[in-house]
TISE-834353 format. One line per 10 residues: their letters; for each residue y, x, z of N, C-alpha, C. Coordinates in nm, 2 decimals. Each point is the difference from the previous one (the first is absolute). Layout:
BEGIN
A = Y X Z Y X Z Y X Z ~ ...
***
This chain:
BEGIN
XXXXXXXXXX = 8.52 7.73 -9.59 0.04 -0.02 0.14 -0.11 0.03 0.09 ~ -0.12 -0.04 -0.03 -0.12 0.03 0.08 -0.02 0.15 0.01 ~ 0.01 0.07 -0.11 -0.02 0.15 0.00 0.11 0.07 0.10 ~ 0.12 -0.05 -0.01 0.11 0.05 0.08 -0.03 -0.02 0.15 ~ -0.05 -0.12 0.03 -0.03 -0.04 0.14 -0.12 0.09 0.05 ~ -0.10 0.02 -0.08 -0.11 0.08 0.03 0.04 0.15 0.03 ~ 0.09 0.05 -0.09 0.05 0.13 0.02 0.08 0.02 0.13 ~ 0.08 -0.10 0.03 0.08 0.00 0.13 -0.10 0.00 0.12 ~ -0.10 -0.08 -0.01 -0.10 -0.01 0.11 -0.07 0.14 0.02 ~ -0.04 0.06 -0.11 -0.07 0.13 0.00 0.10 0.10 0.05
XXXXXXXXXX = 0.12 0.00 -0.05 0.10 0.10 0.05 0.03 -0.02 0.15 ~ 0.00 -0.12 0.05 0.02 -0.02 0.14 -0.12 0.05 0.08 ~ -0.12 -0.02 -0.05 -0.12 0.05 0.07 0.00 0.15 0.01 ~ 0.04 0.06 -0.11 0.00 0.15 -0.01 0.11 0.05 0.10 ~ 0.11 -0.06 0.00 0.11 0.04 0.09 -0.04 -0.02 0.15 ~ -0.08 -0.10 0.02 -0.04 -0.03 0.14 -0.10 0.10 0.05 ~ -0.08 0.06 -0.10 -0.10 0.10 0.04 0.06 0.14 0.01 ~ 0.12 0.02 -0.06 0.06 0.14 0.00 0.04 0.03 0.15 ~ 0.00 0.13 0.03 0.04 0.04 0.13 0.07 0.13 -0.01 ~ 0.09 0.03 0.09 0.06 0.13 0.01 -0.09 0.09 0.08
XXXXXXXXXX = -0.03 0.11 -0.05 -0.09 0.09 0.09 0.07 0.03 0.13 ~ -0.07 0.00 0.10 0.05 0.04 0.13 0.01 0.15 0.00 ~ 0.13 0.05 0.01 0.02 0.14 -0.01 -0.07 0.08 0.10 ~ -0.01 -0.05 0.12 -0.07 0.07 0.11 -0.15 0.01 -0.03 ~ -0.06 -0.11 -0.05 -0.14 0.01 -0.03 -0.03 0.09 -0.11 ~ 0.09 0.00 -0.10 -0.01 0.09 -0.12 0.00 0.14 0.05 ~ 0.10 0.04 0.08 0.01 0.14 0.05 -0.11 0.03 0.08 ~ -0.05 -0.09 0.08 -0.12 0.03 0.09 -0.12 0.03 -0.07 ~ -0.03 -0.07 -0.11 -0.12 0.03 -0.08 0.01 0.13 -0.08 ~ 0.12 0.03 -0.05 0.02 0.13 -0.06 -0.01 0.11 0.10
XXXXXXXXXX = 0.05 -0.02 0.12 -0.02 0.10 0.10 -0.14 0.02 0.04 ~ -0.08 -0.11 0.01 -0.14 0.01 0.03 -0.07 0.08 -0.10 ~ 0.03 -0.01 -0.13 -0.06 0.08 -0.10 0.04 0.14 0.01 ~ 0.12 0.03 0.03 0.05 0.14 0.02 -0.07 0.06 0.12 ~ -0.01 -0.08 0.11 -0.07 0.05 0.12 -0.15 0.03 -0.03 ~ -0.06 -0.08 -0.08 -0.14 0.01 -0.04 -0.02 0.14 -0.07 ~ 0.09 0.02 -0.10 -0.01 0.13 -0.07 0.02 0.12 0.09 ~ 0.10 -0.01 0.09 0.03 0.11 0.10 -0.12 0.02 0.09 ~ -0.06 -0.11 0.04 -0.12 0.01 0.09 -0.12 0.07 -0.07 ~ -0.01 -0.03 -0.13 -0.11 0.07 -0.07 0.02 0.15 -0.01
XXXXXXXXXX = 0.12 0.04 0.00 0.03 0.15 -0.01 -0.04 0.06 0.14 ~ 0.01 -0.08 0.11 -0.02 0.06 0.13 -0.15 -0.01 0.04 ~ -0.06 -0.12 -0.02 -0.14 -0.02 0.05 -0.11 0.01 -0.11 ~ 0.05 0.00 -0.13 -0.10 0.00 -0.11 -0.01 -0.13 -0.06 ~ -0.05 0.00 -0.12 -0.01 -0.13 -0.08 -0.09 -0.10 0.06 ~ -0.12 0.04 0.04 -0.10 -0.10 0.05 0.05 -0.06 0.13 ~ 0.05 0.07 0.09 0.05 -0.05 0.13 0.12 -0.10 -0.03 ~ 0.10 0.05 -0.08 0.11 -0.09 -0.03 -0.03 -0.13 -0.07 ~ -0.09 0.01 -0.10 -0.04 -0.12 -0.07 -0.07 -0.09 0.09 ~ -0.08 0.05 0.09 -0.07 -0.09 0.09 0.10 -0.06 0.10
XXXXXXXXXX = 0.09 0.08 0.05 0.10 -0.05 0.10 0.09 -0.11 -0.05 ~ 0.05 0.02 -0.12 0.09 -0.10 -0.06 -0.07 -0.12 -0.07 ~ -0.13 0.00 0.00 -0.07 -0.11 -0.07 -0.01 -0.12 0.09 ~ 0.01 -0.12 -0.05 -0.04 -0.12 0.07 -0.15 0.00 0.01 ~ -0.06 -0.07 0.09 -0.14 0.00 0.02 -0.08 -0.04 -0.12 ~ 0.06 -0.08 -0.09 -0.07 -0.05 -0.12 0.05 0.07 -0.12 ~ 0.06 0.12 0.01 0.07 0.07 -0.11 -0.11 0.04 -0.11 ~ 0.05 0.01 -0.12 -0.07 0.04 -0.12 0.08 0.11 -0.07 ~ -0.07 0.11 -0.03 0.07 0.10 -0.08 -0.07 0.02 -0.13 ~ 0.07 0.01 -0.11 -0.05 0.03 -0.13 0.06 0.13 -0.05
XXXXXXXXXX = -0.09 0.10 -0.04 0.04 0.12 -0.05 -0.08 0.02 -0.13 ~ 0.06 0.08 -0.09 -0.07 0.03 -0.13 -0.14 0.06 0.03 ~ -0.10 -0.07 -0.06 -0.14 0.05 0.02 -0.06 -0.04 0.13 ~ 0.07 -0.07 0.09 -0.05 -0.04 0.13 0.06 -0.13 0.03 ~ -0.08 -0.09 0.05 0.06 -0.13 0.05 -0.09 -0.12 -0.04 ~ 0.02 -0.11 0.06 0.09 -0.01 0.11 -0.06 0.06 0.13 ~ 0.08 0.05 0.09 -0.04 0.05 0.13 0.06 -0.09 0.10 ~ -0.09 -0.06 0.08 0.04 -0.11 0.09 -0.01 0.05 0.15 ~ 0.11 -0.03 0.07 0.00 0.02 0.15 0.05 0.14 0.04 ~ 0.06 0.01 0.12 0.06 0.12 0.04 -0.10 0.12 0.00
XXXXXXXXXX = -0.12 -0.02 0.06 -0.09 0.11 0.01 -0.04 0.06 -0.13 ~ -0.04 -0.09 -0.09 -0.04 0.04 -0.14 0.12 0.07 -0.07 ~ 0.12 -0.06 0.01 0.12 0.06 -0.06 0.02 0.14 0.05 ~ 0.00 0.02 0.13 0.02 0.13 0.06 -0.11 0.10 -0.05 ~ -0.12 -0.04 0.00 -0.11 0.09 -0.05 0.01 0.03 -0.14 ~ 0.06 -0.09 -0.08 0.01 0.03 -0.15 0.08 0.12 -0.03 ~ 0.08 0.05 0.09 0.08 0.11 -0.03 -0.06 0.13 0.04 ~ -0.12 0.00 0.05 -0.08 0.12 0.05 -0.01 0.10 -0.12 ~ -0.01 -0.04 -0.12 -0.02 0.09 -0.11 0.13 0.06 -0.06 ~ 0.11 -0.04 0.06 0.13 0.05 -0.05 0.02 0.15 0.03
XXXXXXXXXX = -0.07 0.05 0.10 0.01 0.14 0.04 0.15 0.04 0.03 ~ 0.05 0.10 -0.06 0.14 0.05 0.02 0.10 -0.07 -0.09 ~ -0.04 -0.10 -0.07 0.09 -0.07 -0.09 0.11 -0.07 0.08 ~ 0.12 -0.01 -0.05 0.10 -0.07 0.06 0.04 -0.12 -0.09 ~ 0.05 -0.11 0.07 0.04 -0.12 -0.07 0.14 -0.03 0.06 ~ 0.10 0.00 -0.08 0.13 -0.03 0.05 0.06 -0.12 -0.08 ~ 0.07 -0.09 0.07 0.05 -0.11 -0.07 0.13 -0.05 0.07 ~ 0.08 -0.08 -0.07 0.12 -0.06 0.05 0.02 -0.13 -0.07 ~ 0.04 -0.10 0.07 0.03 -0.13 -0.06 0.13 0.00 -0.08 ~ -0.01 -0.06 -0.12 0.12 -0.02 -0.08 0.07 -0.14 0.03
XXXXXXXXXX = -0.08 -0.10 0.03 0.05 -0.13 0.02 -0.10 -0.08 0.08 ~ 0.05 -0.12 0.04 -0.09 -0.09 0.08 0.05 -0.14 -0.02 ~ -0.08 -0.10 0.02 0.03 -0.14 0.01 -0.07 -0.06 0.12 ~ 0.07 -0.09 0.07 -0.05 -0.07 0.12 -0.01 -0.15 -0.03 ~ -0.11 -0.06 0.04 -0.01 -0.15 -0.02 0.10 -0.07 0.09 ~ 0.04 -0.12 -0.04 0.10 -0.07 0.08 -0.04 -0.02 0.15 ~ -0.13 -0.01 0.03 -0.04 -0.02 0.14 0.01 0.13 0.07 ~ 0.02 0.12 -0.07 0.01 0.13 0.07 -0.13 0.06 0.05 ~ -0.11 -0.06 -0.04 -0.13 0.05 0.05 -0.08 0.07 -0.10 ~ 0.04 0.00 -0.13 -0.07 0.07 -0.11 0.10 0.07 -0.08
XXXXXXXXXX = -0.04 0.12 -0.05 0.09 0.08 -0.08 -0.08 0.09 -0.09 ~ 0.07 0.06 -0.10 -0.06 0.11 -0.07 0.10 0.11 -0.02 ~ -0.05 0.12 -0.01 0.08 0.12 -0.03 -0.07 0.07 -0.12 ~ 0.08 0.07 -0.08 -0.06 0.07 -0.11 0.08 0.13 -0.01 ~ -0.06 0.10 -0.06 0.07 0.13 -0.02 -0.09 0.09 -0.08 ~ 0.04 0.13 0.01 -0.07 0.11 -0.07 -0.08 0.08 0.10 ~ -0.11 0.06 -0.04 -0.07 0.09 0.09 -0.03 0.13 -0.08 ~ -0.03 0.10 0.07 -0.04 0.13 -0.05 -0.12 0.05 0.07 ~ -0.11 0.03 -0.07 -0.12 0.06 0.06 0.00 0.15 -0.04 ~ -0.01 0.09 0.10 0.00 0.14 -0.03 -0.13 0.06 0.06
XXXXXXXXXX = -0.07 0.08 -0.08 -0.12 0.07 0.05 -0.02 0.12 -0.09 ~ -0.04 0.11 0.06 -0.04 0.12 -0.07 0.10 0.04 -0.10 ~ 0.13 0.00 0.03 0.11 0.04 -0.09 0.03 -0.10 -0.11 ~ -0.06 -0.11 0.00 0.02 -0.10 -0.11 0.06 -0.13 0.07 ~ 0.07 -0.07 -0.08 0.05 -0.13 0.06 0.00 -0.11 -0.11 ~ -0.01 -0.12 0.04 0.01 -0.12 -0.09 0.08 -0.10 0.07 ~ 0.06 -0.09 -0.08 0.08 -0.11 0.05 -0.05 -0.13 -0.03 ~ 0.06 -0.10 0.06 -0.04 -0.14 -0.03 0.09 -0.10 0.07 ~ -0.03 -0.13 -0.02 0.07 -0.10 0.07 -0.10 -0.06 0.11 ~ 0.06 -0.06 0.10 -0.08 -0.07 0.10 0.07 -0.13 0.03
XXXXXXXXXX = -0.08 -0.09 0.05 0.06 -0.13 0.06 -0.08 -0.03 0.12 ~ 0.07 -0.03 0.11 -0.07 -0.04 0.12 0.05 -0.14 0.04 ~ -0.09 -0.08 0.03 0.03 -0.14 0.05 -0.01 0.01 0.15 ~ 0.10 -0.05 0.07 0.01 0.01 0.15 0.00 -0.14 0.06 ~ -0.05 0.00 0.12 0.00 -0.13 0.08 0.05 0.04 0.14 ~ 0.08 -0.08 0.07 0.03 0.03 0.14 -0.12 -0.04 0.08 ~ -0.04 0.09 0.08 -0.11 -0.02 0.10 0.06 0.04 0.14 ~ 0.01 -0.10 0.08 0.05 0.03 0.14 0.13 0.07 -0.01 ~ 0.09 -0.04 -0.09 0.13 0.05 -0.01 0.02 0.13 -0.08 ~ -0.12 0.06 -0.04 0.00 0.12 -0.08 -0.04 -0.02 -0.14
XXXXXXXXXX = 0.06 0.07 -0.09 -0.05 -0.01 -0.14 -0.13 0.08 -0.01 ~ -0.10 -0.06 -0.06 -0.13 0.07 -0.03 -0.03 -0.04 -0.15 ~ -0.04 0.10 -0.07 -0.04 -0.03 -0.14 -0.13 -0.07 -0.01 ~ -0.01 -0.10 -0.09 -0.12 -0.07 -0.02 -0.07 0.04 -0.13 ~ 0.08 0.05 -0.09 -0.05 0.05 -0.13 0.08 0.12 -0.04 ~ -0.07 0.10 -0.04 0.07 0.12 -0.05 -0.07 0.05 -0.13 ~ 0.08 0.02 -0.10 -0.06 0.05 -0.12 0.09 0.09 -0.08 ~ -0.06 0.10 -0.07 0.08 0.09 -0.07 -0.06 0.02 -0.14 ~ 0.09 0.04 -0.09 -0.04 0.02 -0.14 0.07 0.12 -0.05 ~ -0.08 0.10 -0.06 0.07 0.12 -0.06 0.10 -0.04 -0.10
XXXXX = 0.11 0.07 0.00 0.10 -0.02 -0.11 0.10 0.11 0.01 ~ 0.05 0.05 -0.12 0.10 0.10 0.01 0.14 -0.06 0.04 ~ 0.07 0.08 0.07 0.14 -0.04 0.04 0.08 -0.02 -0.12 ~ 0.09 -0.10 -0.01 0.09 -0.01 -0.11 0.10 0.12 0.00 ~ 0.04 0.04 -0.12 0.10 0.11 -0.01 0.14 -0.05 -0.01
***
């Protein structure tokens, strides 16, 4: 009896914590990620990564990191030269309060006729009504077949 009561209490707590994702918030963070990728194609990686970063953002890249703050993040792309980085979100989740979210997807880096792929995850926070990433990290990985 006691075990059943405990399980009912735990189930009630879990159900009380569950939330339905706000469809508008979910779409807005996905769009922010898409806009970020599009902006990188227009103004370059360093400028776009600095522009979309929260003031306290941290970026982790293979062989480099953590890189903290907008200026340092922007400067960290100086060595990319003519390389391109393209990405698109696959999915996202938004916290119940609607102020924190994450997106994840695939990226492709191309340089000197070669390309490599990987996964990324970006953690986003609403800052003055706009989504800004607070953490961005990527890991090389082959795309599934």
